[in-house]
N, C-alpha and C positions, 0 to 999 in steps of 0.2 A: 504494500500500500504506500509506503514512503518512497519507494523507488520511482514511482510515476512522477513525483515532484523532483526528487534528487537527481535522477538520471536524465531528465529532460522530457519533452513532450512525446508521448507514444502515438499510436495510430490515431486516425481521425474519427474513430468510432467511440461511442460511449462504452466504457468497460466497467466491470465490477471494481477494479482497482481505482479508477478515477472517482467513481461514486463514493467508495469507502474513504479515500483520502480527503475529499472535499467535505464530506459529512463529518468526519472525525475532527476537522478544524472547526466547523460550525458548532458542533456539540461540545467543543473544548475538552476533548478526550486527551488529557495530559499524558496518558500512557502511550499515546501515539505521537502527538506533537506537543512538546513542552513549550512554555512561553518563549524560551530562547530559540527553539526551532522555528516557531511562528515568526519571530522577529527576523531571524537570519534569512529565512526563505519566503519572506513576505511577498515579494514580486512574483515568484514562481507559484505560490499558493493562490494569489489573486488571478493569475493567468489560468490556472486549472479550474478555479471557481467560475470564471467567465466561460470556459469551454463547457463545463457542466451545465451552466445556465442556458447555453445555446441548445443543448439537448433536452433539458427538462426545465423550461421557464417557470419560475415561481416556487419550485419545490424546495430549494435550499433556504430561501427566506421563510417560507411557511414552516419548515421543520425547525429552523432556528427560533422563530417566534414561539412555537409550541413548546419547545424545550425550555426556553427562558421563562415562559408563563408558568410552567409546572414547577420550575425551580423556585420561583418567587413565593409559592404557597407551601413550601416545605417538601417539595418533590411529589406531591399527590395531585390528583385532578379534582378532588372535592373542594367545596368552598368552605 
């Protein structure tokens, strides 16, 4: 998953690796991308996020918003 960012742009298709790498950044999975990793590879991560958005417009933002909303209430979906 990290290789798609670290080794450069892969094929022009949407791949599982691209989706996992981008979503790991959006969900702030520090076991995959530490804060330092996100800072160092910021431009490459942005480029991959843009590629992902071209394939699945709106999904990345919706998932991030959903995750952040659930985190704000203690990690659950109830009110």
